[in-house]
Every structure is written in C-alpha cells, then in structure tokens.
C-alpha positions, 0 to 999 in steps of 0.5 A: 875182886878176889882171884880164884886159886890157880891150879897149876897142875890142871892148867899145865894139863890143859896147855899140853892137851890143847897144844897137841890138839892144835899141832903146836910144837912148844909153848910157854904160858905165864899167868899173874893172878892174886899177886903171884906169877905162875909159869908153865911150859910144854912141848919142844923148842925144836922138833928137829933136836927135841929140846924141851920147852921150859919156863925160862925158854925165850921166844920171838914175840914179834909185834909185842915189841910195839908195847915196849917201844910205846912204853919207852916213848911214854917214859919220855912223855911222862918226864916232860921230854916229849909232847904227845901232840908235837909233830914228829918232825919237830923232834926228828927233823930227818923224818919225812914222807912224800906228802909235805903236809903229812910230814908237817903234821903227823904227831907222836900220838898218831904214830902210837895209835896207828892213825898216822897213815904210815904203812906196815909193810916197808921192810928195809934192811938197814944193816946191823950197825947202831945207825940202822934206825936212822938209816931206816927213817931216811929210806922211809921218806920215799914211802907213800902213806897208806892214807892221810894222817888222822883219818882212820886206824891202820896198823903201821909198823914203820911208824914204830921204827920212827918212834924207836929213832925218837927214843934214840935221839932223846936218850943218846942210846940205841933203842936196844940199849934204852930197853935194857937200861930203862925197862929190862934192868929196872924190872929185873927182866933177865930173860928179855933181849932184842938181838939174836946173838943174845938169845944164844945164851938161853933155850931159844925157841925155833919157829915151825911152818907147815900145812894146817892140821899137821905137825909143822917142821922147823923153819929154814931160818930162825929170824928173817927180820933185819935189826931195824925191825926191832922197835916194831917186831923183835923182842925175845922174851920168856912168858914170865918176863912178858907178864912181869912187864905187864905187872908194871903197867897194872901197878901204875908204872912201879917195879916190884921193889917200888922203883918208879919206872914210868910216870903213873899218868903216862901208864894211864894214858896208854890205856885210854882209847884213842881210836875205835877199831872197825876190824874187831877181830884181827887183834881182837881189839875194840880200839887202840890206846897209846901202844896197847890194843884195847878190849871190851868184853861185854863191859869187862875192860882189858888191854894187851897186844899180839905178835907174830914173827912169821913162825913164832907168836905171842899173846898178852891180855891184861884185865886191870879190875881183876889184877890178871895178866896172861901171856902165851908164847908159841913156836908154830902150828895153829897157835891162834886156835890154841890161844882162843881155846886156852884164853877163853877158859882162863880169862873166864875163870880168873877174870869173868871175861866172856870172849867172843867166838872166833871170827866166821860168817853166820850160818845163814849169811846176809845178802850184801851188795858187793858191786859198789865195793868191786875194784882195786885197792892199793897200799905200799907193797900190796894191791888188792883186787875185789871182783864179782862173778856172774853169779854174784859171788865175791873174790879177792886177790891179794898181791904183794908188789914192789919191795914186797913182791918176793914175800909170798905168791898172790893170795886168792880168797872167796868172800862171804858176807858177814854184816853191815852197819852205818860205818862198815861192810864186813866180808869173810875171806876164806881159803887163805893159807895163813892159819885162819879159816876166815879172815875179816875184810872190812870196807868203809869210807874215809872222812874225806869220802875215799872208799877203802878196805881193811885187811889184816888191820891195814888200810888200803884206799880204792884207786880204781 
C-alpha cells in the first residue's frame, strides 16, 4: 500500500489546534510513512518557564518502557539464551511469590503477556544503586498474586521488573546499560535514556496536573518513580526516537544500516496474539502479544503501547501493512482526548484505520442485573466495593490500601450499564477525576470459577 503524501504544515497546524483545545501544554509527534520519519512539536515543556517544545525534546514515556524491556528479553530468546516457556525460577532462582506452586510454574511468556497473575501496584523504592532490581525481586516475594497464573490477562508492572532482572542476570549488565548497548546504541537513538540525570542534557518536558477543562499547572516534582520502576515505567525519549525504535520492529529487527538488532523470528513472535482482552478500551487493545498491545481495527491489524508517568503520557501505534508508525508524547491536560482526535484522523488518512469512538455507555443503556456482581474485590494495594442502592443504581468505591494507601483518596463512581456477552458484563464508571469521563469496569469469571473484575486492565478476584 502506497502511503499518501504527509503534509507536515497541515498536521503541525492540527496538532497545535487540538493541543490547545484539550489544554495540553506541550506535545511532540513523530510519524513514519513512506519510509520517512516526520517530527513535529508544539507548545511548552513547562508552563512556569515557558520553554518551548521542540522535536528533540524528551518526555517521560511511562509504561512504553515495557516494549523496550520485552525487546531486550526477545533478543535473548532469539539468540537461544532464554526459553519463553521456561519457568522464571529456573533462570532466576531468587524469584518467588507467596504461592509455591505459582512460583514454580510462572513462565517468561506469561510475564511478557501479563498472564502471570503478578500485580501492577507494588511500587517499591529499592534505592538508586545498581542492585535495585535485585532488591525489588526479593521484596516482591512477599506480594500476593492478583490471580492464579495463566488464568486471565491482568496488567502487571511487577512482572516487568522481574523481566528486567532476568536481562541483568543473563547479560551481566544493569537493565539501564543493557538498553544503551543493545538497543539505543545500535539504533542510533541519541535522545533515549533511562535515568533522570541523563535527561538534564536535553530539553526535558515537565509534567502538569490540574482540573479537566482548564490549563494545568506544573507538577510538584518531575518524576515520582524509583529507579526500580525502570523496566516497567521509565524510558525518557523523544517522539522521533520512539518511531525509530518502532521502525526496527517493522523492519524485522534490522537497524537502518542493516545491522541485525533482534532476530526476525523473535520480532514476529512479539506481534502474535497470546491472549484476548476482555477490556478493549483501557489500552485500546483487542489482545496482547509478547510485550505489545495488539489492535484489530475492522481487519486492519496493528500493535503498540501506551504509557503514563502520572503527568506525562505516551502513545505508539504501528500498522505493518502500511509501513506506518505514529508516536505522541505530551505533558499534561486531556492527553487521551488529544490522542483520540489526532490519531483518528492520522491513521485514517495514512493507513485506512477506522478507530472506534471513545468508550462510553450507549444513549439508552441496557438493563443489566448488577445484583450478582455486588460485593468486595481485592488485589494487591486496592480494595473495590460494588454496591447497589434501593433504586437499583450501581456504585463503585475504589480504595488504595496497604503500601498504596497514600497514593490517592478513595475514588467513588456511579456505574452505568454498557453491554453483556457470554464472557463478560461491562459497566461504565463515571465521576473518577483522572481525565476520562467514563472508565470501563468489566466483570467476568476465571476458569476456576472465581468471579473477578477488571478495572484499568487490572484483575481483582471477588472475596466477599
């Protein structure tokens, strides 16, 4: 498929228009089409200082880091140094969970595809030393699983720290250095890094926070994550470098100069579906590969990943049949709305993609029986209570507990029916002050018969 001409001036104007409409202080956009990378930027990196966003500015990309960690792991798989279906503990003896059977059976494939049952919200500051991932893995031995391994897709950042530690053990390098030597260097990614002090060499975006519909203010700190969060949550990158990384995956693992960076079969394996997603909205994903979110837009297939570092956000979408990759980085405001509006137009024009509308209940919600779903659901760090009042209206209370109790006050939401199928029942939560008008809440049953709910793609079994 021949890519249409990319009108950089028109898309620059559209980026600026949408960025202003959605109160996004600054944004950078990179587009690969027709074999050429186009880089655009607009707004400011910091509303307090007025420093303008440029195409070489770097942003905290949050969970987009998982795609980089997965690529390192698949390098090792492709070279025969690692077996996808080997139990993690066979390579990393210090790995453990409170469940001995799960410890024995959780595989590398399951961690890559978020089917290992490991939790998302175990944020552990293991210090700034090069041993931080090893210390995190030791601490995580005491953290309960959200659900039994192999049961369902449940987004789990802690599993990616384990994968980062696997990389360290097999390469003899820190995760940070392995990224530099095995990906950033060979791909010529000069505006990609992992540590905050490295970002000071560049024009670095500051995150912004505030009420919806208003211009946000600079966040109180630049980065709240510990170094141990790196493999799941911290790469600091320019939009152009994100697309250069994606181009390597489009080119079957080759760098622009023809250097083999990742074996072709390993690149292909990352894009093969491992598990379907019942929640098709949180990451706009129909399923998950080995590190990648997988998309099916009415038969047009793609892959990518989203990321959030509390106040900075990233989106990557890659459409192989069209040779198109699009990356958006931004530093606050209604970034998800900027993404939805901009990518809907861009991907339609460049790749024939028809993106679905944003998640919301139908104008005339169906009548769904909430009563069997009422109760308490728990995963590590979070207790969710589903209730129903005398009039039948549903409510959700989402409360952070234990080590997460200082993260946020409890969240209260009303539940509006959306849909029901043979595998799940979906409600929309409204009133949560995190940027979206509606959040999907998906109720389903694990293969062992345990009821559970998915919120923000995290599984929580019903306990009462």
